[in-house]
FIDO-213849 format. One record per residue (C-alpha): residue number from 1; residue in three letters; y, x, z. Coordinates in nm, 4 decimals, m for minus. Layout:
N
<pt><num>NUM</num><residuo>ALA</residuo><c2>Y</c2><c1>X</c1><c3>Z</c3></pt>
...
END
This chain:
174
<pt><num>1</num><residuo>UNK</residuo><c2>1.5624</c2><c1>m1.5052</c1><c3>1.0818</c3></pt>
<pt><num>2</num><residuo>UNK</residuo><c2>1.2273</c2><c1>m1.5384</c1><c3>0.9118</c3></pt>
<pt><num>3</num><residuo>UNK</residuo><c2>1.0027</c2><c1>m1.3174</c1><c3>0.7054</c3></pt>
<pt><num>4</num><residuo>UNK</residuo><c2>0.9700</c2><c1>m1.3800</c1><c3>0.3353</c3></pt>
<pt><num>5</num><residuo>UNK</residuo><c2>0.7616</c2><c1>m1.2214</c1><c3>0.0625</c3></pt>
<pt><num>6</num><residuo>UNK</residuo><c2>0.9160</c2><c1>m1.2611</c1><c3>m0.2818</c3></pt>
<pt><num>7</num><residuo>UNK</residuo><c2>0.5755</c2><c1>m1.3047</c1><c3>m0.4479</c3></pt>
<pt><num>8</num><residuo>UNK</residuo><c2>0.2184</c2><c1>m1.3282</c1><c3>m0.3317</c3></pt>
<pt><num>9</num><residuo>UNK</residuo><c2>0.1291</c2><c1>m0.9816</c1><c3>m0.4566</c3></pt>
<pt><num>10</num><residuo>UNK</residuo><c2>0.4244</c2><c1>m0.8038</c1><c3>m0.3058</c3></pt>
<pt><num>11</num><residuo>UNK</residuo><c2>0.3707</c2><c1>m0.5698</c1><c3>m0.0129</c3></pt>
<pt><num>12</num><residuo>UNK</residuo><c2>0.7378</c2><c1>m0.6031</c1><c3>0.0837</c3></pt>
<pt><num>13</num><residuo>UNK</residuo><c2>0.8531</c2><c1>m0.8512</c1><c3>0.3461</c3></pt>
<pt><num>14</num><residuo>UNK</residuo><c2>1.2198</c2><c1>m0.9493</c1><c3>0.3584</c3></pt>
<pt><num>15</num><residuo>UNK</residuo><c2>1.4033</c2><c1>m1.0746</c1><c3>0.6655</c3></pt>
<pt><num>16</num><residuo>UNK</residuo><c2>1.5747</c2><c1>m1.3932</c1><c3>0.5433</c3></pt>
<pt><num>17</num><residuo>UNK</residuo><c2>1.8752</c2><c1>m1.5285</c1><c3>0.7265</c3></pt>
<pt><num>18</num><residuo>UNK</residuo><c2>2.1746</c2><c1>m1.7585</c1><c3>0.6772</c3></pt>
<pt><num>19</num><residuo>UNK</residuo><c2>2.5065</c2><c1>m1.6385</c1><c3>0.8106</c3></pt>
<pt><num>20</num><residuo>UNK</residuo><c2>2.8587</c2><c1>m1.7775</c1><c3>0.8147</c3></pt>
<pt><num>21</num><residuo>UNK</residuo><c2>3.1336</c2><c1>m1.5497</c1><c3>0.6826</c3></pt>
<pt><num>22</num><residuo>UNK</residuo><c2>3.4353</c2><c1>m1.4953</c1><c3>0.9007</c3></pt>
<pt><num>23</num><residuo>UNK</residuo><c2>3.6371</c2><c1>m1.2398</c1><c3>0.7022</c3></pt>
<pt><num>24</num><residuo>UNK</residuo><c2>3.7743</c2><c1>m1.1922</c1><c3>0.3533</c3></pt>
<pt><num>25</num><residuo>UNK</residuo><c2>3.6736</c2><c1>m0.8647</c1><c3>0.1898</c3></pt>
<pt><num>26</num><residuo>UNK</residuo><c2>3.7014</c2><c1>m0.7489</c1><c3>m0.1703</c3></pt>
<pt><num>27</num><residuo>UNK</residuo><c2>3.3204</c2><c1>m0.7061</c1><c3>m0.1823</c3></pt>
<pt><num>28</num><residuo>UNK</residuo><c2>3.2659</c2><c1>m1.0625</c1><c3>m0.0632</c3></pt>
<pt><num>29</num><residuo>UNK</residuo><c2>3.5136</c2><c1>m1.2029</c1><c3>m0.3188</c3></pt>
<pt><num>30</num><residuo>UNK</residuo><c2>3.3263</c2><c1>m1.0130</c1><c3>m0.5925</c3></pt>
<pt><num>31</num><residuo>UNK</residuo><c2>2.9892</c2><c1>m1.1381</c1><c3>m0.4596</c3></pt>
<pt><num>32</num><residuo>UNK</residuo><c2>3.1054</c2><c1>m1.5019</c1><c3>m0.4625</c3></pt>
<pt><num>33</num><residuo>UNK</residuo><c2>3.2244</c2><c1>m1.4686</c1><c3>m0.8223</c3></pt>
<pt><num>34</num><residuo>UNK</residuo><c2>2.9126</c2><c1>m1.2771</c1><c3>m0.9317</c3></pt>
<pt><num>35</num><residuo>UNK</residuo><c2>2.6595</c2><c1>m1.5262</c1><c3>m0.7888</c3></pt>
<pt><num>36</num><residuo>UNK</residuo><c2>2.8672</c2><c1>m1.8176</c1><c3>m0.9230</c3></pt>
<pt><num>37</num><residuo>UNK</residuo><c2>2.8567</c2><c1>m1.6686</c1><c3>m1.2744</c3></pt>
<pt><num>38</num><residuo>UNK</residuo><c2>2.4785</c2><c1>m1.6180</c1><c3>m1.2418</c3></pt>
<pt><num>39</num><residuo>UNK</residuo><c2>2.4381</c2><c1>m1.9822</c1><c3>m1.1353</c3></pt>
<pt><num>40</num><residuo>UNK</residuo><c2>2.6746</c2><c1>m2.1976</c1><c3>m1.3445</c3></pt>
<pt><num>41</num><residuo>UNK</residuo><c2>2.7518</c2><c1>m2.2153</c1><c3>m1.7144</c3></pt>
<pt><num>42</num><residuo>UNK</residuo><c2>3.1261</c2><c1>m2.2019</c1><c3>m1.6418</c3></pt>
<pt><num>43</num><residuo>UNK</residuo><c2>3.3111</c2><c1>m1.9959</c1><c3>m1.3857</c3></pt>
<pt><num>44</num><residuo>UNK</residuo><c2>3.4088</c2><c1>m2.1797</c1><c3>m1.0670</c3></pt>
<pt><num>45</num><residuo>UNK</residuo><c2>3.6191</c2><c1>m1.9094</c1><c3>m0.9082</c3></pt>
<pt><num>46</num><residuo>UNK</residuo><c2>3.8984</c2><c1>m1.6702</c1><c3>m0.9800</c3></pt>
<pt><num>47</num><residuo>UNK</residuo><c2>3.9562</c2><c1>m1.3933</c1><c3>m0.7251</c3></pt>
<pt><num>48</num><residuo>UNK</residuo><c2>4.2340</c2><c1>m1.6105</c1><c3>m0.5796</c3></pt>
<pt><num>49</num><residuo>UNK</residuo><c2>4.0288</c2><c1>m1.9292</c1><c3>m0.5395</c3></pt>
<pt><num>50</num><residuo>UNK</residuo><c2>3.7356</c2><c1>m1.7309</c1><c3>m0.3967</c3></pt>
<pt><num>51</num><residuo>UNK</residuo><c2>3.9691</c2><c1>m1.5753</c1><c3>m0.1368</c3></pt>
<pt><num>52</num><residuo>UNK</residuo><c2>4.1192</c2><c1>m1.9185</c1><c3>m0.0595</c3></pt>
<pt><num>53</num><residuo>UNK</residuo><c2>3.7722</c2><c1>m2.0648</c1><c3>0.0067</c3></pt>
<pt><num>54</num><residuo>UNK</residuo><c2>3.6902</c2><c1>m1.7703</c1><c3>0.2296</c3></pt>
<pt><num>55</num><residuo>UNK</residuo><c2>4.0141</c2><c1>m1.8243</c1><c3>0.4218</c3></pt>
<pt><num>56</num><residuo>UNK</residuo><c2>4.0298</c2><c1>m2.2062</c1><c3>0.4420</c3></pt>
<pt><num>57</num><residuo>UNK</residuo><c2>3.6742</c2><c1>m2.3240</c1><c3>0.3893</c3></pt>
<pt><num>58</num><residuo>UNK</residuo><c2>3.3359</c2><c1>m2.2204</c1><c3>0.5201</c3></pt>
<pt><num>59</num><residuo>UNK</residuo><c2>3.1277</c2><c1>m1.9735</c1><c3>0.3252</c3></pt>
<pt><num>60</num><residuo>UNK</residuo><c2>2.7648</c2><c1>m1.9106</c1><c3>0.4063</c3></pt>
<pt><num>61</num><residuo>UNK</residuo><c2>2.5499</c2><c1>m1.6244</c1><c3>0.2802</c3></pt>
<pt><num>62</num><residuo>UNK</residuo><c2>2.1759</c2><c1>m1.6125</c1><c3>0.2289</c3></pt>
<pt><num>63</num><residuo>UNK</residuo><c2>2.0576</c2><c1>m1.2592</c1><c3>0.2982</c3></pt>
<pt><num>64</num><residuo>UNK</residuo><c2>1.7296</c2><c1>m1.0828</c1><c3>0.2275</c3></pt>
<pt><num>65</num><residuo>UNK</residuo><c2>1.7465</c2><c1>m0.7893</c1><c3>0.4641</c3></pt>
<pt><num>66</num><residuo>UNK</residuo><c2>2.1030</c2><c1>m0.6655</c1><c3>0.4010</c3></pt>
<pt><num>67</num><residuo>UNK</residuo><c2>2.1335</c2><c1>m0.7894</c1><c3>0.0428</c3></pt>
<pt><num>68</num><residuo>UNK</residuo><c2>2.3314</c2><c1>m1.1073</c1><c3>m0.0292</c3></pt>
<pt><num>69</num><residuo>UNK</residuo><c2>2.1081</c2><c1>m1.3229</c1><c3>m0.2499</c3></pt>
<pt><num>70</num><residuo>UNK</residuo><c2>2.2914</c2><c1>m1.6543</c1><c3>m0.2183</c3></pt>
<pt><num>71</num><residuo>UNK</residuo><c2>2.6265</c2><c1>m1.8135</c1><c3>m0.1424</c3></pt>
<pt><num>72</num><residuo>UNK</residuo><c2>2.7305</c2><c1>m2.1615</c1><c3>m0.0351</c3></pt>
<pt><num>73</num><residuo>UNK</residuo><c2>3.0933</c2><c1>m2.2748</c1><c3>m0.0137</c3></pt>
<pt><num>74</num><residuo>UNK</residuo><c2>3.1940</c2><c1>m2.5805</c1><c3>0.1920</c3></pt>
<pt><num>75</num><residuo>UNK</residuo><c2>3.5246</c2><c1>m2.7599</c1><c3>0.2557</c3></pt>
<pt><num>76</num><residuo>UNK</residuo><c2>3.6230</c2><c1>m3.0508</c1><c3>0.4833</c3></pt>
<pt><num>77</num><residuo>UNK</residuo><c2>3.7092</c2><c1>m3.3819</c1><c3>0.3215</c3></pt>
<pt><num>78</num><residuo>UNK</residuo><c2>4.0499</c2><c1>m3.5523</c1><c3>0.3365</c3></pt>
<pt><num>79</num><residuo>UNK</residuo><c2>3.9195</c2><c1>m3.9058</c1><c3>0.3300</c3></pt>
<pt><num>80</num><residuo>UNK</residuo><c2>3.6255</c2><c1>m3.8254</c1><c3>0.5576</c3></pt>
<pt><num>81</num><residuo>UNK</residuo><c2>3.7454</c2><c1>m3.5430</c1><c3>0.7883</c3></pt>
<pt><num>82</num><residuo>UNK</residuo><c2>3.4119</c2><c1>m3.5395</c1><c3>0.9753</c3></pt>
<pt><num>83</num><residuo>UNK</residuo><c2>3.2321</c2><c1>m3.4568</c1><c3>0.6510</c3></pt>
<pt><num>84</num><residuo>UNK</residuo><c2>3.1873</c2><c1>m3.1232</c1><c3>0.4769</c3></pt>
<pt><num>85</num><residuo>UNK</residuo><c2>3.1468</c2><c1>m3.1007</c1><c3>0.1033</c3></pt>
<pt><num>86</num><residuo>UNK</residuo><c2>2.9330</c2><c1>m2.8337</c1><c3>m0.0574</c3></pt>
<pt><num>87</num><residuo>UNK</residuo><c2>3.1442</c2><c1>m2.7124</c1><c3>m0.3500</c3></pt>
<pt><num>88</num><residuo>UNK</residuo><c2>2.8957</c2><c1>m2.4616</c1><c3>m0.4816</c3></pt>
<pt><num>89</num><residuo>UNK</residuo><c2>2.5613</c2><c1>m2.3169</c1><c3>m0.3876</c3></pt>
<pt><num>90</num><residuo>UNK</residuo><c2>2.3788</c2><c1>m2.0501</c1><c3>m0.5796</c3></pt>
<pt><num>91</num><residuo>UNK</residuo><c2>2.0952</c2><c1>m1.8043</c1><c3>m0.5460</c3></pt>
<pt><num>92</num><residuo>UNK</residuo><c2>2.0567</c2><c1>m1.4910</c1><c3>m0.7533</c3></pt>
<pt><num>93</num><residuo>UNK</residuo><c2>1.8077</c2><c1>m1.4971</c1><c3>m1.0429</c3></pt>
<pt><num>94</num><residuo>UNK</residuo><c2>1.4762</c2><c1>m1.3484</c1><c3>m0.9381</c3></pt>
<pt><num>95</num><residuo>UNK</residuo><c2>1.4937</c2><c1>m1.5207</c1><c3>m0.5988</c3></pt>
<pt><num>96</num><residuo>UNK</residuo><c2>1.4958</c2><c1>m1.8775</c1><c3>m0.7340</c3></pt>
<pt><num>97</num><residuo>UNK</residuo><c2>1.1964</c2><c1>m2.1093</c1><c3>m0.7444</c3></pt>
<pt><num>98</num><residuo>UNK</residuo><c2>1.0481</c2><c1>m1.9816</c1><c3>m0.4183</c3></pt>
<pt><num>99</num><residuo>UNK</residuo><c2>1.1710</c2><c1>m2.2447</c1><c3>m0.1717</c3></pt>
<pt><num>100</num><residuo>UNK</residuo><c2>1.4751</c2><c1>m2.0424</c1><c3>m0.0652</c3></pt>
<pt><num>101</num><residuo>UNK</residuo><c2>1.7151</c2><c1>m2.3117</c1><c3>m0.1854</c3></pt>
<pt><num>102</num><residuo>UNK</residuo><c2>1.5798</c2><c1>m2.5615</c1><c3>0.0662</c3></pt>
<pt><num>103</num><residuo>UNK</residuo><c2>1.5847</c2><c1>m2.2985</c1><c3>0.3439</c3></pt>
<pt><num>104</num><residuo>UNK</residuo><c2>1.9399</c2><c1>m2.2027</c1><c3>0.2566</c3></pt>
<pt><num>105</num><residuo>UNK</residuo><c2>2.0781</c2><c1>m2.5577</c1><c3>0.2421</c3></pt>
<pt><num>106</num><residuo>UNK</residuo><c2>1.8946</c2><c1>m2.6500</c1><c3>0.5629</c3></pt>
<pt><num>107</num><residuo>UNK</residuo><c2>2.0438</c2><c1>m2.3463</c1><c3>0.7344</c3></pt>
<pt><num>108</num><residuo>UNK</residuo><c2>2.3922</c2><c1>m2.4503</c1><c3>0.6216</c3></pt>
<pt><num>109</num><residuo>UNK</residuo><c2>2.3329</c2><c1>m2.8091</c1><c3>0.7398</c3></pt>
<pt><num>110</num><residuo>UNK</residuo><c2>2.2123</c2><c1>m2.6803</c1><c3>1.0758</c3></pt>
<pt><num>111</num><residuo>UNK</residuo><c2>2.5347</c2><c1>m2.4833</c1><c3>1.1204</c3></pt>
<pt><num>112</num><residuo>UNK</residuo><c2>2.7509</c2><c1>m2.7777</c1><c3>1.0143</c3></pt>
<pt><num>113</num><residuo>UNK</residuo><c2>2.5580</c2><c1>m3.0028</c1><c3>1.2559</c3></pt>
<pt><num>114</num><residuo>UNK</residuo><c2>2.6112</c2><c1>m2.7551</c1><c3>1.5381</c3></pt>
<pt><num>115</num><residuo>UNK</residuo><c2>2.9872</c2><c1>m2.7781</c1><c3>1.4692</c3></pt>
<pt><num>116</num><residuo>UNK</residuo><c2>2.9680</c2><c1>m3.1560</c1><c3>1.5168</c3></pt>
<pt><num>117</num><residuo>UNK</residuo><c2>3.0193</c2><c1>m3.2688</c1><c3>1.1601</c3></pt>
<pt><num>118</num><residuo>UNK</residuo><c2>2.8773</c2><c1>m3.6136</c1><c3>1.0916</c3></pt>
<pt><num>119</num><residuo>UNK</residuo><c2>2.7819</c2><c1>m3.5736</c1><c3>0.7248</c3></pt>
<pt><num>120</num><residuo>UNK</residuo><c2>2.7740</c2><c1>m3.3430</c1><c3>0.4275</c3></pt>
<pt><num>121</num><residuo>UNK</residuo><c2>2.8112</c2><c1>m3.4381</c1><c3>0.0631</c3></pt>
<pt><num>122</num><residuo>UNK</residuo><c2>2.8001</c2><c1>m3.2712</c1><c3>m0.2761</c3></pt>
<pt><num>123</num><residuo>UNK</residuo><c2>2.8243</c2><c1>m3.3469</c1><c3>m0.6462</c3></pt>
<pt><num>124</num><residuo>UNK</residuo><c2>2.5403</c2><c1>m3.2595</c1><c3>m0.8799</c3></pt>
<pt><num>125</num><residuo>UNK</residuo><c2>2.4569</c2><c1>m3.3454</c1><c3>m1.2396</c3></pt>
<pt><num>126</num><residuo>UNK</residuo><c2>2.1990</c2><c1>m3.6238</c1><c3>m1.2545</c3></pt>
<pt><num>127</num><residuo>UNK</residuo><c2>2.0047</c2><c1>m3.4295</c1><c3>m1.5170</c3></pt>
<pt><num>128</num><residuo>UNK</residuo><c2>1.9806</c2><c1>m3.1227</c1><c3>m1.2921</c3></pt>
<pt><num>129</num><residuo>UNK</residuo><c2>1.6513</c2><c1>m3.2485</c1><c3>m1.1524</c3></pt>
<pt><num>130</num><residuo>UNK</residuo><c2>1.5619</c2><c1>m2.9206</c1><c3>m0.9831</c3></pt>
<pt><num>131</num><residuo>UNK</residuo><c2>1.8848</c2><c1>m2.9162</c1><c3>m0.7799</c3></pt>
<pt><num>132</num><residuo>UNK</residuo><c2>1.8601</c2><c1>m3.2881</c1><c3>m0.7006</c3></pt>
<pt><num>133</num><residuo>UNK</residuo><c2>1.5106</c2><c1>m3.2340</c1><c3>m0.5631</c3></pt>
<pt><num>134</num><residuo>UNK</residuo><c2>1.6248</c2><c1>m2.9379</c1><c3>m0.3486</c3></pt>
<pt><num>135</num><residuo>UNK</residuo><c2>1.8943</c2><c1>m3.1562</c1><c3>m0.1935</c3></pt>
<pt><num>136</num><residuo>UNK</residuo><c2>1.6646</c2><c1>m3.4562</c1><c3>m0.1483</c3></pt>
<pt><num>137</num><residuo>UNK</residuo><c2>1.4070</c2><c1>m3.2334</c1><c3>0.0243</c3></pt>
<pt><num>138</num><residuo>UNK</residuo><c2>1.6618</c2><c1>m3.1545</c1><c3>0.2992</c3></pt>
<pt><num>139</num><residuo>UNK</residuo><c2>1.7845</c2><c1>m3.5119</c1><c3>0.3479</c3></pt>
<pt><num>140</num><residuo>UNK</residuo><c2>2.0517</c2><c1>m3.5819</c1><c3>0.0881</c3></pt>
<pt><num>141</num><residuo>UNK</residuo><c2>2.0503</c2><c1>m3.9215</c1><c3>m0.0864</c3></pt>
<pt><num>142</num><residuo>UNK</residuo><c2>2.2377</c2><c1>m4.0356</c1><c3>m0.3970</c3></pt>
<pt><num>143</num><residuo>UNK</residuo><c2>2.5155</c2><c1>m4.2703</c1><c3>m0.2867</c3></pt>
<pt><num>144</num><residuo>UNK</residuo><c2>2.7133</c2><c1>m4.2971</c1><c3>m0.6104</c3></pt>
<pt><num>145</num><residuo>UNK</residuo><c2>2.6952</c2><c1>m4.2053</c1><c3>m0.9780</c3></pt>
<pt><num>146</num><residuo>UNK</residuo><c2>2.9878</c2><c1>m4.1478</c1><c3>m1.2131</c3></pt>
<pt><num>147</num><residuo>UNK</residuo><c2>3.0119</c2><c1>m4.0781</c1><c3>m1.5840</c3></pt>
<pt><num>148</num><residuo>UNK</residuo><c2>3.2284</c2><c1>m3.7704</c1><c3>m1.6274</c3></pt>
<pt><num>149</num><residuo>UNK</residuo><c2>3.1886</c2><c1>m3.7287</c1><c3>m2.0022</c3></pt>
<pt><num>150</num><residuo>UNK</residuo><c2>3.0399</c2><c1>m4.0491</c1><c3>m2.1410</c3></pt>
<pt><num>151</num><residuo>UNK</residuo><c2>3.0251</c2><c1>m3.9037</c1><c3>m2.4933</c3></pt>
<pt><num>152</num><residuo>UNK</residuo><c2>2.7847</c2><c1>m3.6365</c1><c3>m2.3649</c3></pt>
<pt><num>153</num><residuo>UNK</residuo><c2>2.5938</c2><c1>m3.8555</c1><c3>m2.1166</c3></pt>
<pt><num>154</num><residuo>UNK</residuo><c2>2.7098</c2><c1>m3.6337</c1><c3>m1.8303</c3></pt>
<pt><num>155</num><residuo>UNK</residuo><c2>2.6633</c2><c1>m3.8210</c1><c3>m1.5046</c3></pt>
<pt><num>156</num><residuo>UNK</residuo><c2>2.7534</c2><c1>m3.6797</c1><c3>m1.1636</c3></pt>
<pt><num>157</num><residuo>UNK</residuo><c2>2.5686</c2><c1>m3.7916</c1><c3>m0.8534</c3></pt>
<pt><num>158</num><residuo>UNK</residuo><c2>2.7458</c2><c1>m3.7951</c1><c3>m0.5196</c3></pt>
<pt><num>159</num><residuo>UNK</residuo><c2>2.4798</c2><c1>m3.7116</c1><c3>m0.2639</c3></pt>
<pt><num>160</num><residuo>UNK</residuo><c2>2.5235</c2><c1>m3.7381</c1><c3>0.1128</c3></pt>
<pt><num>161</num><residuo>UNK</residuo><c2>2.3226</c2><c1>m3.6208</c1><c3>0.4122</c3></pt>
<pt><num>162</num><residuo>UNK</residuo><c2>2.3886</c2><c1>m3.7744</c1><c3>0.7548</c3></pt>
<pt><num>163</num><residuo>UNK</residuo><c2>2.4089</c2><c1>m3.5030</c1><c3>1.0216</c3></pt>
<pt><num>164</num><residuo>UNK</residuo><c2>2.5243</c2><c1>m3.7028</c1><c3>1.3266</c3></pt>
<pt><num>165</num><residuo>UNK</residuo><c2>2.5553</c2><c1>m4.0685</c1><c3>1.4077</c3></pt>
<pt><num>166</num><residuo>UNK</residuo><c2>2.9025</c2><c1>m4.2233</c1><c3>1.4330</c3></pt>
<pt><num>167</num><residuo>UNK</residuo><c2>2.8962</c2><c1>m4.2080</c1><c3>1.8154</c3></pt>
<pt><num>168</num><residuo>UNK</residuo><c2>2.8238</c2><c1>m3.8347</c1><c3>1.8315</c3></pt>
<pt><num>169</num><residuo>UNK</residuo><c2>3.1110</c2><c1>m3.6117</c1><c3>1.9506</c3></pt>
<pt><num>170</num><residuo>UNK</residuo><c2>3.3090</c2><c1>m3.4281</c1><c3>1.6860</c3></pt>
<pt><num>171</num><residuo>UNK</residuo><c2>3.3810</c2><c1>m3.0596</c1><c3>1.7205</c3></pt>
<pt><num>172</num><residuo>UNK</residuo><c2>3.6535</c2><c1>m2.8968</c1><c3>1.5150</c3></pt>
<pt><num>173</num><residuo>UNK</residuo><c2>3.5640</c2><c1>m2.6291</c1><c3>1.2563</c3></pt>
<pt><num>174</num><residuo>UNK</residuo><c2>3.8669</c2><c1>m2.4238</c1><c3>1.3480</c3></pt>
END
């Protein structure tokens, strides 16, 4: 946990922490959907998919004191079972642009590393320079690019961060 001041002139310090969720609650399902809608142009989750990710994936929260200000959803890969994939990561408006994205992703990577995962990957639009920079700042590198809608010049970057070397022991997430 670390102290954070939302702006230089604020007299309020917030205790910032990353925590892993271990239970499905209606409030948490609503929070995942709410932050997702504040982050992306299109909805990622229905209440059912949000509950499924809470049950079968790993969901991390970024908290400022007791308020959830960010969510990150991860799943294990089929082709690379020692790799987690970040499916979505978002921070509430008003908290963005203050370095919390890097802190949040680094906190998630630290927890995945502690569980013995060897790598973490994600997909991000190449034109989303701000997000690409956040991920690069914590060790992700572009390993592949794919056109998803050539008529619109939409290109997705697959980015990967190495967490452990191949000879490191693997610990199950379950």
